[in-house]
N, CA, C and O atoms as a printed pandas DataFrame, in Angstrom:
     atom_number atom_name residue_name chain_id  residue_number  x_coord  y_coord  z_coord
0              1         N          UNK        A               1   81.352  117.173  110.818
1              2        CA          UNK        A               1   80.403  116.745  109.452
2              3         C          UNK        A               1   81.461  116.978  108.135
3              4         O          UNK        A               1   82.278  117.891  108.015
4              5         N          UNK        A               2   81.208  115.943  107.255
5              6        CA          UNK        A               2   81.971  115.844  105.973
6              7         C          UNK        A               2   81.479  116.966  105.219
7              8         O          UNK        A               2   80.278  117.139  105.422
8              9         N          UNK        A               3   81.956  117.728  104.478
9             10        CA          UNK        A               3   81.602  118.559  103.404
10            11         C          UNK        A               3   81.737  118.365  101.886
11            12         O          UNK        A               3   80.869  118.657  101.063
12            13         N          UNK        A               4   83.131  117.748  101.585
13            14        CA          UNK        A               4   83.331  117.390  100.360
14            15         C          UNK        A               4   84.280  116.381  100.477
15            16         O          UNK        A               4   84.817  116.114  101.553
16            17         N          UNK        A               5   84.592  115.628   99.114
17            18        CA          UNK        A               5   85.731  114.557   98.981
18            19         C          UNK        A               5   86.976  115.555   98.491
19            20         O          UNK        A               5   86.960  116.437   97.633
20            21         N          UNK        A               6   87.907  115.158   99.230
21            22        CA          UNK        A               6   89.230  116.021   99.171
22            23         C          UNK        A               6   90.199  115.341   98.166
23            24         O          UNK        A               6   90.393  115.835   97.055
24            25         N          UNK        A               7   90.929  113.959   98.663
25            26        CA          UNK        A               7   91.575  113.239   97.954
26            27         C          UNK        A               7   91.285  111.869   97.937
27            28         O          UNK        A               7   90.826  111.350   98.955
28            29         N          UNK        A               8   91.547  111.013   96.622
29            30        CA          UNK        A               8   91.276  109.788   96.613
30            31         C          UNK        A               8   92.570  109.106   96.100
31            32         O          UNK        A               8   93.167  109.343   95.049
32            33         N          UNK        A               9   92.883  108.183   97.092
33            34        CA          UNK        A               9   94.315  107.428   97.034
34            35         C          UNK        A               9   94.207  106.284   95.984
35            36         O          UNK        A               9   93.327  105.424   96.037
36            37         N          UNK        A              10   95.161  106.339   95.035
37            38        CA          UNK        A              10   95.239  105.548   93.921
38            39         C          UNK        A              10   96.534  104.858   94.143
39            40         O          UNK        A              10   97.540  105.541   93.951
40            41         N          UNK        A              11   96.702  103.499   94.552
41            42        CA          UNK        A              11   97.886  102.709   94.740
42            43         C          UNK        A              11   98.426  102.283   93.621
43            44         O          UNK        A              11   97.667  101.534   93.005
44            45         N          UNK        A              12   99.816  102.535   92.933
45            46        CA          UNK        A              12   99.973  102.099   91.559
46            47         C          UNK        A              12  101.071  101.286   91.523
47            48         O          UNK        A              12  101.571  100.964   92.600
48            49         N          UNK        A              13  101.516  100.915   90.570
49            50        CA          UNK        A              13  103.022   99.933   90.430
50            51         C          UNK        A              13  103.963  100.739   90.095
51            52         O          UNK        A              13  105.007  100.701   90.747
52            53         N          UNK        A              14  103.809  101.773   88.869
53            54        CA          UNK        A              14  104.694  102.616   88.443
54            55         C          UNK        A              14  104.017  103.979   88.545
55            56         O          UNK        A              14  103.172  104.335   87.724
56            57         N          UNK        A              15  104.430  104.775   89.632
57            58        CA          UNK        A              15  103.898  106.163   89.491
58            59         C          UNK        A              15  104.220  107.266   88.312
59            60         O          UNK        A              15  103.546  108.264   88.057
60            61         N          UNK        A              16  105.483  106.808   87.626
61            62        CA          UNK        A              16  105.748  107.956   86.501
62            63         C          UNK        A              16  104.809  107.405   85.358
63            64         O          UNK        A              16  104.330  108.370   84.762
64            65         N          UNK        A              17  104.486  106.521   84.973
65            66        CA          UNK        A              17  103.670  105.724   84.164
66            67         C          UNK        A              17  102.279  106.114   84.337
67            68         O          UNK        A              17  101.541  106.279   83.366
68            69         N          UNK        A              18  101.874  106.277   85.610
69            70        CA          UNK        A              18  100.506  106.512   85.810
70            71         C          UNK        A              18  100.119  108.083   85.835
71            72         O          UNK        A              18   99.004  108.557   85.616
72            73         N          UNK        A              19  101.378  108.816   86.174
73            74        CA          UNK        A              19  101.166  110.202   86.264
74            75         C          UNK        A              19  101.200  110.498   84.662
75            76         O          UNK        A              19  100.453  111.403   84.290
76            77         N          UNK        A              20  101.963  109.853   83.696
77            78        CA          UNK        A              20  101.772  110.184   82.381
78            79         C          UNK        A              20  100.341  109.815   81.710
79            80         O          UNK        A              20   99.792  110.415   80.785
80            81         N          UNK        A              21   99.880  108.681   82.408
81            82        CA          UNK        A              21   98.576  108.485   81.783
82            83         C          UNK        A              21   97.658  109.369   82.228
83            84         O          UNK        A              21   96.855  109.781   81.391
84            85         N          UNK        A              22   97.568  109.801   83.444
85            86        CA          UNK        A              22   96.247  110.476   83.860
86            87         C          UNK        A              22   96.831  112.209   83.203
87            88         O          UNK        A              22   95.960  113.060   83.023
88            89         N          UNK        A              23   97.930  112.464   82.982
89            90        CA          UNK        A              23   98.070  113.921   82.392
90            91         C          UNK        A              23   98.036  114.066   80.725
91            92         O          UNK        A              23   97.480  114.936   80.056
92            93         N          UNK        A              24   98.646  113.172   80.385
93            94        CA          UNK        A              24   98.797  112.872   78.661
94            95         C          UNK        A              24   97.453  112.482   78.247
95            96         O          UNK        A              24   96.785  113.186   77.489
96            97         N          UNK        A              25   97.087  111.494   78.677
97            98        CA          UNK        A              25   95.983  110.750   77.999
98            99         C          UNK        A              25   94.395  111.198   78.684
99           100         O          UNK        A              25   93.411  111.314   77.953
100          101         N          UNK        A              26   94.348  111.382   79.918
101          102        CA          UNK        A              26   93.135  111.761   80.537
102          103         C          UNK        A              26   93.242  113.138   80.441
103          104         O          UNK        A              26   92.110  113.595   80.283
104          105         N          UNK        A              27   94.100  114.026   80.463
105          106        CA          UNK        A              27   94.075  115.559   80.660
106          107         C          UNK        A              27   94.198  116.118   81.920
107          108         O          UNK        A              27   94.095  117.340   82.027
108          109         N          UNK        A              28   94.410  115.396   82.937
109          110        CA          UNK        A              28   94.540  115.890   84.255
110          111         C          UNK        A              28   95.713  116.767   84.346
111          112         O          UNK        A              28   96.577  116.742   83.470
112          113         N          UNK        A              29   95.788  117.616   85.467
113          114        CA          UNK        A              29   97.147  118.593   85.598
114          115         C          UNK        A              29   97.559  117.923   87.046
115          116         O          UNK        A              29   96.831  117.378   87.875
116          117         N          UNK        A              30   98.924  118.146   87.059
117          118        CA          UNK        A              30   99.801  117.793   88.441
118          119         C          UNK        A              30   99.422  118.827   89.399
119          120         O          UNK        A              30   99.693  119.980   89.065
120          121         N          UNK        A              31   98.830  118.636   90.563
121          122        CA          UNK        A              31   98.691  119.515   91.430
122          123         C          UNK        A              31   99.969  119.821   92.511
123          124         O          UNK        A              31  100.407  120.865   92.994
124          125         N          UNK        A              32  100.281  118.638   92.624
125          126        CA          UNK        A              32  101.783  118.536   93.642
126          127         C          UNK        A              32  102.444  117.443   93.357
127          128         O          UNK        A              32  101.794  116.565   92.790
128          129         N          UNK        A              33  103.645  117.222   93.604
129          130        CA          UNK        A              33  104.401  116.134   93.648
130          131         C          UNK        A              33  105.290  116.242   94.943
131          132         O          UNK        A              33  105.681  117.312   95.411
132          133         N          UNK        A              34  105.526  115.154   95.396
133          134        CA          UNK        A              34  106.508  115.330   96.989
134          135         C          UNK        A              34  107.193  114.128   96.978
135          136         O          UNK        A              34  106.713  113.104   96.492
136          137         N          UNK        A              35  108.351  114.199   97.515
137          138        CA          UNK        A              35  109.246  112.765   97.727
138          139         C          UNK        A              35  109.909  113.089   99.003
139          140         O          UNK        A              35  110.557  114.132   99.086
140          141         N          UNK        A              36  109.815  112.381   99.887
141          142        CA          UNK        A              36  110.557  112.518  101.279
142          143         C          UNK        A              36  111.683  111.953  101.315
143          144         O          UNK        A              36  112.202  111.692  102.400
144          145         N          UNK        A              37  112.420  111.584   99.864
145          146        CA          UNK        A              37  113.928  110.904   99.863
146          147         C          UNK        A              37  113.902  109.796  100.475
147          148         O          UNK        A              37  115.015  109.287  100.341
148          149         N          UNK        A              38  113.053  108.966  101.238
149          150        CA          UNK        A              38  112.985  107.809  101.755
150          151         C          UNK        A              38  112.197  106.931  101.129
151          152         O          UNK        A              38  111.972  105.911  101.780
152          153         N          UNK        A              39  111.742  106.997  100.148
153          154        CA          UNK        A              39  110.816  106.108   99.416
154          155         C          UNK        A              39  109.380  106.537   99.236
155          156         O          UNK        A              39  108.597  106.159   98.366
156          157         N          UNK        A              40  109.163  107.456  100.287
157          158        CA          UNK        A              40  107.573  107.901  100.268
158          159         C          UNK        A              40  107.651  109.179   99.418
159          160         O          UNK        A              40  108.088  110.301   99.676
160          161         N          UNK        A              41  106.978  108.547   98.112
161          162        CA          UNK        A              41  106.723  109.760   97.018
162          163         C          UNK        A              41  105.019  109.703   96.890
163          164         O          UNK        A              41  104.434  108.702   97.304
164          165         N          UNK        A              42  104.320  110.752   96.339
165          166        CA          UNK        A              42  103.235  110.852   96.103
166          167         C          UNK        A              42  103.074  111.843   95.147
167          168         O          UNK        A              42  103.760  112.853   95.306
168          169         N          UNK        A              43  102.130  111.781   93.932
169          170        CA          UNK        A              43  101.724  112.514   93.111
170          171         C          UNK        A              43  100.183  112.905   92.851
171          172         O          UNK        A              43   99.349  112.202   92.279
172          173         N          UNK        A              44   99.991  114.218   93.417
173          174        CA          UNK        A              44   98.641  114.614   92.925
174          175         C          UNK        A              44   97.884  115.154   91.785
175          176         O          UNK        A              44   98.057  116.306   91.389
176          177         N          UNK        A              45   97.297  114.581   91.413
177          178        CA          UNK        A              45   96.526  114.970   89.972
178          179         C          UNK        A              45   95.157  115.097   89.963
179          180         O          UNK        A              45   94.461  114.393   90.695
180          181         N          UNK        A              46   94.639  116.010   89.131
181          182        CA          UNK        A              46   93.409  116.445   89.097
182          183         C          UNK        A              46   92.755  116.968   87.853
183          184         O          UNK        A              46   93.538  117.664   87.208
184          185         N          UNK        A              47   91.534  116.850   87.298
185          186        CA          UNK        A              47   91.102  117.941   86.219
186          187         C          UNK        A              47   91.252  119.337   86.786
187          188         O          UNK        A              47   91.420  119.672   87.959
188          189         N          UNK        A              48   91.148  120.115   85.638
189          190        CA          UNK        A              48   91.772  121.884   85.938
190          191         C          UNK        A              48   90.373  122.058   87.047
191          192         O          UNK        A              48   89.258  121.543   86.963
192          193         N          UNK        A              49   90.976  123.047   88.143
193          194        CA          UNK        A              49   89.884  123.500   89.098
194          195         C          UNK        A              49   89.073  122.833   89.676
195          196         O          UNK        A              49   88.026  123.302   90.122
196          197         N          UNK        A              50   89.511  121.290   89.795
197          198        CA          UNK        A              50   88.620  120.279   90.491
198          199         C          UNK        A              50   88.803  120.564   92.176
199          200         O          UNK        A              50   89.802  121.066   92.691
200          201         N          UNK        A              51   87.817  120.197   92.745
201          202        CA          UNK        A              51   87.890  120.220   94.452
202          203         C          UNK        A              51   88.506  118.984   94.745
203          204         O          UNK        A              51   89.212  118.995   95.753
204          205         N          UNK        A              52   88.412  117.793   94.050
205          206        CA          UNK        A              52   88.851  116.596   94.617
206          207         C          UNK        A              52   90.014  116.199   93.458
207          208         O          UNK        A              52   90.048  116.491   92.263
208          209         N          UNK        A              53   90.751  115.587   94.104
209          210        CA          UNK        A              53   92.276  114.943   93.390
210          211         C          UNK        A              53   92.559  113.536   93.703
211          212         O          UNK        A              53   91.885  112.942   94.545
212          213         N          UNK        A              54   93.330  113.085   93.195
213          214        CA          UNK        A              54   93.764  111.790   92.919
214          215         C          UNK        A              54   95.346  111.962   93.478
215          216         O          UNK        A              54   96.143  112.822   93.105
216          217         N          UNK        A              55   95.561  110.977   94.409
217          218        CA          UNK        A              55   96.872  110.936   94.812
218          219         C          UNK        A              55   97.492  109.423   94.402
219          220         O          UNK        A              55   97.085  108.344   94.834
220          221         N          UNK        A              56   98.456  109.620   93.565
221          222        CA          UNK        A              56   99.149  108.098   93.073
222          223         C          UNK        A              56  100.198  107.848   93.962
223          224         O          UNK        A              56  101.140  108.630   94.087
224          225         N          UNK        A              57  100.101  106.898   94.530
225          226        CA          UNK        A              57  100.985  106.387   95.650
226          227         C          UNK        A              57  101.651  105.100   95.307
227          228         O          UNK        A              57  100.967  104.224   94.779
228          229         N          UNK        A              58  102.820  104.908   95.531
229          230        CA          UNK        A              58  103.716  103.652   95.382
230          231         C          UNK        A              58  102.910  102.284   96.027
231          232         O          UNK        A              58  102.912  101.998   97.224
232          233         N          UNK        A              59  102.388  101.695   95.207
233          234        CA          UNK        A              59  101.571  100.346   95.861
234          235         C          UNK        A              59  102.495   99.564   96.596
235          236         O          UNK        A              59  102.048   99.095   97.642
236          237         N          UNK        A              60  103.837   99.271   96.273
237          238        CA          UNK        A              60  104.915   98.286   97.105
238          239         C          UNK        A              60  105.209   99.077   98.130
239          240         O          UNK        A              60  104.744   98.661   99.191
240          241         N          UNK        A              61  105.845  100.122   98.205
241          242        CA          UNK        A              61  106.195  101.205   99.409
242          243         C          UNK        A              61  105.068  101.274  100.474
243          244         O          UNK        A              61  105.402  101.087  101.643
244          245         N          UNK        A              62  103.579  101.560  100.147
245          246        CA          UNK        A              62  102.603  101.506  101.031
246          247         C          UNK        A              62  102.375  100.177  101.401
247          248         O          UNK        A              62  102.258  100.072  102.622
248          249         N          UNK        A              63  102.272   99.148  100.802
249          250        CA          UNK        A              63  102.067   97.721  101.395
250          251         C          UNK        A              63  103.161   97.340  102.431
251          252         O          UNK        A              63  102.773   96.691  103.403
252          253         N          UNK        A              64  104.356   97.630  102.355
253          254        CA          UNK        A              64  105.510   97.502  103.425
254          255         C          UNK        A              64  105.074   98.385  104.547
255          256         O          UNK        A              64  105.268   97.949  105.682
256          257         N          UNK        A              65  104.550   99.484  104.419
257          258        CA          UNK        A              65  104.579  100.474  105.375
258          259         C          UNK        A              65  103.495  100.189  106.382
259          260         O          UNK        A              65  103.621  100.225  107.606
260          261         N          UNK        A              66  102.253   99.859  105.590
261          262        CA          UNK        A              66  101.043   99.610  105.957
262          263         C          UNK        A              66  100.410   98.597  105.595
263          264         O          UNK        A              66   99.454   98.773  104.840
264          265         N          UNK        A              67  100.765   97.206  106.037
265          266        CA          UNK        A              67   99.960   95.925  105.337
266          267         C          UNK        A              67   98.605   95.739  105.483
267          268         O          UNK        A              67   97.914   95.047  104.734
268          269         N          UNK        A              68   98.222   96.352  106.444
269          270        CA          UNK        A              68   96.777   96.119  106.716
270          271         C          UNK        A              68   95.668   97.099  105.828
271          272         O          UNK        A              68   94.483   97.113  106.161
272          273         N          UNK        A              69   96.075   97.762  104.885
273          274        CA          UNK        A              69   95.544   98.723  103.907
274          275         C          UNK        A              69   95.127   97.772  102.916
275          276         O          UNK        A              69   95.727   96.730  102.650
276          277         N          UNK        A              70   93.999   98.210  102.347
277          278        CA          UNK        A              70   93.109   97.651  101.209
278          279         C          UNK        A              70   93.717   98.688  100.112
279          280         O          UNK        A              70   93.498   99.894  100.000
280          281         N          UNK        A              71   94.553   97.831   99.336
281          282        CA          UNK        A              71   95.303   98.401   98.088
282          283         C          UNK        A              71   94.711   98.476   96.900
283          284         O          UNK        A              71   95.230   99.045   95.940
284          285         N          UNK        A              72   93.361   97.799   96.869
285          286        CA          UNK        A              72   92.789   97.442   95.618
286          287         C          UNK        A              72   92.436   98.950   94.782
287          288         O          UNK        A              72   92.750  100.022   95.300
288          289         N          UNK        A              73   91.795   98.883   93.526
289          290        CA          UNK        A              73   91.402  100.116   93.159
290          291         C          UNK        A              73   90.060  100.650   93.339
291          292         O          UNK        A              73   89.132   99.921   92.990
292          293         N          UNK        A              74   89.812  101.729   93.795
293          294        CA          UNK        A              74   88.787  102.215   94.263
294          295         C          UNK        A              74   87.664  102.375   92.957
295          296         O          UNK        A              74   88.210  102.798   91.938
296          297         N          UNK        A              75   86.369  102.139   92.840
297          298        CA          UNK        A              75   85.463  102.189   91.765
298          299         C          UNK        A              75   85.167  103.833   91.530
299          300         O          UNK        A              75   84.561  104.370   92.458
300          301         N          UNK        A              76   85.445  104.485   90.656
301          302        CA          UNK        A              76   85.412  105.574   90.490
302          303         C          UNK        A              76   84.645  106.094   89.221
303          304         O          UNK        A              76   84.922  105.649   88.107
304          305         N          UNK        A              77   83.696  107.025   89.409
305          306        CA          UNK        A              77   82.821  107.289   88.229
306          307         C          UNK        A              77   82.948  109.023   88.069
307          308         O          UNK        A              77   82.398  109.860   88.785
308          309         N          UNK        A              78   83.694  109.219   87.104
309          310        CA          UNK        A              78   84.042  110.661   86.507
310          311         C          UNK        A              78   82.791  111.063   85.397
311          312         O          UNK        A              78   82.207  110.235   84.698
312          313         N          UNK        A              79   82.552  112.410   85.411
313          314        CA          UNK        A              79   81.831  113.231   84.888
314          315         C          UNK        A              79   82.276  114.217   83.649
315          316         O          UNK        A              79   83.048  115.144   83.892
316          317         N          UNK        A              80   81.822  114.023   82.435
317          318        CA          UNK        A              80   82.141  114.968   81.244
318          319         C          UNK        A              80   80.934  115.292   80.709
319          320         O          UNK        A              80   79.881  114.654   80.732
320          321         N          UNK        A              81   81.250  116.592   80.112
321          322        CA          UNK        A              81   80.308  117.345   79.332
322          323         C          UNK        A              81   79.975  116.746   77.996
323          324         O          UNK        A              81   78.800  116.759   77.627
324          325         N          UNK        A              82   81.008  116.168   77.163
325          326        CA          UNK        A              82   80.727  115.514   75.980
326          327         C          UNK        A              82   81.299  114.214   75.870
327          328         O          UNK        A              82   82.434  114.066   75.416
328          329         N          UNK        A              83   80.597  113.267   76.250
329          330        CA          UNK        A              83   80.986  111.576   76.410
330          331         C          UNK        A              83   81.540  111.059   75.114
331          332         O          UNK        A              83   82.414  110.193   75.082
332          333         N          UNK        A              84   81.037  111.583   74.095
333          334        CA          UNK        A              84   81.650  110.936   72.808
334          335         C          UNK        A              84   82.766  111.450   72.332
335          336         O          UNK        A              84   83.566  110.798   71.660
336          337         N          UNK        A              85   82.921  112.790   72.678
337          338        CA          UNK        A              85   84.399  113.564   72.306
338          339         C          UNK        A              85   85.373  112.813   73.031
339          340         O          UNK        A              85   86.303  112.326   72.388
340          341         N          UNK        A              86   85.309  112.636   74.287
341          342        CA          UNK        A              86   86.276  112.083   75.333
342          343         C          UNK        A              86   86.549  110.699   74.992
343          344         O          UNK        A              86   87.682  110.295   74.735
344          345         N          UNK        A              87   85.410  109.906   74.990
345          346        CA          UNK        A              87   85.532  108.597   74.324
346          347         C          UNK        A              87   86.647  108.217   73.053
347          348         O          UNK        A              87   87.450  107.285   73.018
348          349         N          UNK        A              88   86.398  109.261   72.055
349          350        CA          UNK        A              88   87.107  109.028   70.724
350          351         C          UNK        A              88   88.633  109.596   71.172
351          352         O          UNK        A              88   89.635  109.085   70.671
352          353         N          UNK        A              89   88.725  110.610   72.082
353          354        CA          UNK        A              89   90.153  111.143   72.307
354          355         C          UNK        A              89   90.769  110.050   73.069
355          356         O          UNK        A              89   91.938  109.768   72.805
356          357         N          UNK        A              90   90.108  109.360   74.028
357          358        CA          UNK        A              90   90.988  108.297   74.517
358          359         C          UNK        A              90   91.291  107.013   73.627
359          360         O          UNK        A              90   92.323  106.351   73.743
360          361         N          UNK        A              91   90.230  106.729   72.688
361          362        CA          UNK        A              91   90.387  105.712   71.920
362          363         C          UNK        A              91   91.690  106.023   71.029
363          364         O          UNK        A              91   92.632  105.237   70.929
364          365         N          UNK        A              92   91.616  107.243   70.413
365          366        CA          UNK        A              92   92.757  107.853   69.618
366          367         C          UNK        A              92   93.990  107.641   70.346
367          368         O          UNK        A              92   94.943  107.196   69.706
368          369         N          UNK        A              93   94.136  107.898   71.644
369          370        CA          UNK        A              93   95.251  107.665   72.453
370          371         C          UNK        A              93   95.626  106.199   72.860
371          372         O          UNK        A              93   96.416  105.952   73.771
372          373         N          UNK        A              94   95.005  105.270   72.126
373          374        CA          UNK        A              94   95.309  103.891   72.472
374          375         C          UNK        A              94   94.751  103.539   74.018
375          376         O          UNK        A              94   95.186  102.536   74.584
376          377         N          UNK        A              95   94.022  104.185   74.503
377          378        CA          UNK        A              95   93.314  103.486   75.840
378          379         C          UNK        A              95   92.384  102.539   75.645
379          380         O          UNK        A              95   91.637  102.432   74.672
380          381         N          UNK        A              96   92.453  101.815   76.646
381          382        CA          UNK        A              96   91.332  100.767   76.411
382          383         C          UNK        A              96   89.984  101.162   77.028
383          384         O          UNK        A              96   89.808  101.407   78.221
384          385         N          UNK        A              97   88.925  101.196   75.927
385          386        CA          UNK        A              97   87.730  101.787   76.413
386          387         C          UNK        A              97   86.688  100.669   76.272
387          388         O          UNK        A              97   86.837   99.815   75.398
388          389         N          UNK        A              98   85.688  100.649   77.064
389          390        CA          UNK        A              98   84.689   99.819   76.819
390          391         C          UNK        A              98   83.544  100.324   75.963
391          392         O          UNK        A              98   83.744  101.468   75.555
392          393         N          UNK        A              99   82.476   99.816   75.606
393          394        CA          UNK        A              99   81.386  100.283   74.918
394          395         C          UNK        A              99   80.394  101.364   75.609
395          396         O          UNK        A              99   80.066  101.330   76.795
396          397         N          UNK        A             100   79.994  102.285   74.704
397          398        CA          UNK        A             100   79.128  103.337   75.115
398          399         C          UNK        A             100   77.797  102.776   75.426
399          400         O          UNK        A             100   77.159  102.252   74.513
400          401         N          UNK        A             101   77.290  102.834   76.682
401          402        CA          UNK        A             101   76.070  102.200   77.107
402          403         C          UNK        A             101   75.077  103.351   77.587
403          404         O          UNK        A             101   75.390  104.126   78.491
404          405         N          UNK        A             102   73.819  103.406   76.895
405          406        CA          UNK        A             102   72.764  104.244   77.391
406          407         C          UNK        A             102   72.122  103.586   78.735
407          408         O          UNK        A             102   71.338  102.638   78.712
408          409         N          UNK        A             103   72.457  104.064   79.589
409          410        CA          UNK        A             103   71.697  104.044   81.100
410          411         C          UNK        A             103   70.799  104.643   81.292
411          412         O          UNK        A             103   70.668  105.558   80.478
412          413         N          UNK        A             104   69.732  104.552   82.335
413          414        CA          UNK        A             104   68.613  105.103   82.717
414          415         C          UNK        A             104   68.753  106.480   83.059
415          416         O          UNK        A             104   67.876  107.331   82.915
416          417         N          UNK        A             105   70.213  106.709   83.644
417          418        CA          UNK        A             105   70.571  108.072   84.174
418          419         C          UNK        A             105   71.760  108.595   83.236
419          420         O          UNK        A             105   72.601  109.406   83.625
420          421         N          UNK        A             106   71.728  108.060   82.010
421          422        CA          UNK        A             106   72.703  108.750   81.072
422          423         C          UNK        A             106   73.704  107.733   80.338
423          424         O          UNK        A             106   73.766  106.521   80.540
424          425         N          UNK        A             107   74.453  108.468   79.469
425          426        CA          UNK        A             107   75.514  107.409   78.746
426          427         C          UNK        A             107   76.750  107.380   79.822
427          428         O          UNK        A             107   77.120  108.181   80.681
428          429         N          UNK        A             108   77.228  106.085   79.386
429          430        CA          UNK        A             108   78.572  105.939   80.117
430          431         C          UNK        A             108   79.243  105.042   79.368
431          432         O          UNK        A             108   78.774  104.354   78.461
432          433         N          UNK        A             109   80.741  105.071   79.907
433          434        CA          UNK        A             109   81.517  103.959   79.204
434          435         C          UNK        A             109   82.470  103.845   80.222
435          436         O          UNK        A             109   82.536  104.747   81.058
436          437         N          UNK        A             110   83.452  102.577   80.304
437          438        CA          UNK        A             110   84.480  102.550   81.197
438          439         C          UNK        A             110   85.920  102.755   80.555
439          440         O          UNK        A             110   85.820  102.626   79.335
440          441         N          UNK        A             111   87.205  103.025   80.943
441          442        CA          UNK        A             111   88.341  102.959   80.325
442          443         C          UNK        A             111   89.307  102.378   81.295
443          444         O          UNK        A             111   88.935  102.419   82.468
444          445         N          UNK        A             112   90.525  101.820   81.044
445          446        CA          UNK        A             112   91.546  101.167   81.812
446          447         C          UNK        A             112   92.692  102.239   81.581
447          448         O          UNK        A             112   92.914  102.996   80.635
448          449         N          UNK        A             113   93.438  101.995   82.972
449          450        CA          UNK        A             113   94.802  102.698   82.671
450          451         C          UNK        A             113   95.689  101.818   82.374
451          452         O          UNK        A             113   95.378  100.660   82.098
452          453         N          UNK        A             114   97.168  102.339   82.395
453          454        CA          UNK        A             114   97.954  101.288   81.694
454          455         C          UNK        A             114   98.447  100.039   82.599
455          456         O          UNK        A             114   99.291   99.222   82.231
456          457         N          UNK        A             115   97.783  100.030   83.836
457          458        CA          UNK        A             115   98.002   98.907   84.754
458          459         C          UNK        A             115   96.616   97.866   84.715
459          460         O          UNK        A             115   96.692   96.745   85.218
460          461         N          UNK        A             116   95.488   98.304   84.135
461          462        CA          UNK        A             116   94.644   97.589   83.982
462          463         C          UNK        A             116   93.379   97.874   84.982
463          464         O          UNK        A             116   92.455   97.061   85.008
464          465         N          UNK        A             117   93.359   98.958   85.745
465          466        CA          UNK        A             117   92.440   99.413   86.444
466          467         C          UNK        A             117   91.446  100.065   85.571
467          468         O          UNK        A             117   91.729  100.809   84.632
468          469         N          UNK        A             118   90.338   99.755   85.925
469          470        CA          UNK        A             118   89.058  100.195   85.254
470          471         C          UNK        A             118   88.121  101.368   86.282
471          472         O          UNK        A             118   87.850  101.295   87.481
472          473         N          UNK        A             119   87.720  102.624   85.078
473          474        CA          UNK        A             119   87.246  103.644   85.908
474          475         C          UNK        A             119   86.050  103.858   84.734
475          476         O          UNK        A             119   86.232  103.537   83.560
476          477         N          UNK        A             120   84.859  104.424   85.217
477          478        CA          UNK        A             120   83.679  104.776   84.457
478          479         C          UNK        A             120   83.750  106.236   84.192
479          480         O          UNK        A             120   84.608  106.922   84.748
480          481         N          UNK        A             121   82.841  106.765   83.324
481          482        CA          UNK        A             121   82.928  107.934   82.945
482          483         C          UNK        A             121   81.477  108.245   82.482
483          484         O          UNK        A             121   81.117  107.580   81.511
484          485         N          UNK        A             122   80.468  109.228   83.047
485          486        CA          UNK        A             122   79.360  109.352   82.308
486          487         C          UNK        A             122   79.233  110.862   82.122
487          488         O          UNK        A             122   79.826  111.718   82.778
488          489         N          UNK        A             123   78.336  111.062   81.092
489          490        CA          UNK        A             123   77.866  112.197   80.729
490          491         C          UNK        A             123   77.060  113.064   81.473
491          492         O          UNK        A             123   75.898  112.754   81.734
492          493         N          UNK        A             124   77.617  114.251   81.887
493          494        CA          UNK        A             124   76.599  114.931   83.049
494          495         C          UNK        A             124   77.198  116.314   82.755
495          496         O          UNK        A             124   78.408  116.525   82.844
496          497         N          UNK        A             125   76.170  117.382   82.348
497          498        CA          UNK        A             125   76.326  118.934   82.298
498          499         C          UNK        A             125   76.270  119.453   83.509
499          500         O          UNK        A             125   76.376  120.670   83.664
């Protein structure tokens, strides 16, 4: 039986730019960074003390190694305790953000990374 989500694979064109986006703009930390010296490199990022992390993989390398994989961006919903502060912080860092929307389950907005992949964030205490 599965008891938690461990890692989410995110396939990106530029791992260094993606790492900078997630750490410098979103506030994640680098958990680990590995390189086998033969082109297979991955960077694990996550919020502080999170149980689930994101692994930044090189999309081109993975496509060559495993052409059957779906390399599309997963639809992720993140939670924050103060949505408006996070929204303003991302906006001030020139991150593309969508409108703040009131949904029946709470306030939410989406944002894009530097490769145009969109993610959602919702206020949840």
